[in-house]
C-alpha positions in Angstrom: 42.3 -0.9 -19.9 43.0 -1.4 -23.4 40.7 0.1 -26.4 39.2 -3.5 -27.7 38.4 -3.6 -23.5 36.7 -0.2 -23.4 34.7 -0.7 -26.4 33.4 -4.6 -25.4 32.9 -3.0 -21.8 30.8 0.9 -23.7 28.8 -2.0 -25.7 28.2 -4.3 -22.7 26.1 -1.0 -21.0 24.5 0.1 -24.0 23.1 -3.6 -24.9 20.5 -3.9 -21.2 19.8 -0.1 -23.0 18.4 -0.8 -26.0 17.1 -4.0 -25.3 15.2 -1.9 -22.4 13.7 0.3 -25.2 13.1 -2.9 -27.7 10.7 -4.3 -25.1 9.2 -1.1 -24.2 8.0 -0.2 -27.7 6.8 -4.0 -28.5 4.4 -4.3 -25.0 3.1 -0.3 -26.6 3.0 -2.1 -30.2 1.0 -5.3 -28.1 -1.2 -2.0 -26.5 -2.2 -0.6 -29.6 -3.4 -4.1 -31.3 -5.5 -5.1 -28.2 -7.0 -1.8 -27.3 -7.5 -0.7 -31.1 -9.7 -5.0 -31.8 -11.5 -3.4 -28.6 -12.9 -0.2 -29.0 -14.9 1.4 -26.9 -18.9 0.3 -27.6 -20.4 3.4 -27.4 -23.2 4.5 -25.2 -26.3 7.4 -26.6 -26.5 9.9 -22.7 -29.7 11.3 -23.1 -29.8 15.1 -23.2 -32.1 17.5 -20.7 -34.6 17.6 -23.0 -35.0 12.9 -22.9 -34.4 13.3 -19.2 -37.4 13.5 -17.8 -37.6 13.5 -14.2 -34.3 13.3 -13.5 -32.7 14.9 -10.1 -30.4 17.2 -12.4 -32.8 18.3 -13.9 -35.6 19.2 -11.6 -34.1 21.7 -8.6 
């Protein structure tokens, strides 16, 4: 193969790899944005003193 054909062949191999990385990065950005907009709601968890008749606190 000539040098020009080798360069085209090498570029044609790298193009899908670069596109795959771009897609992965865009996917992560999308997931982080969605997670940032839908934050976890904090739910208070009672401690042992607040549990009262909790089955775990009474052996």
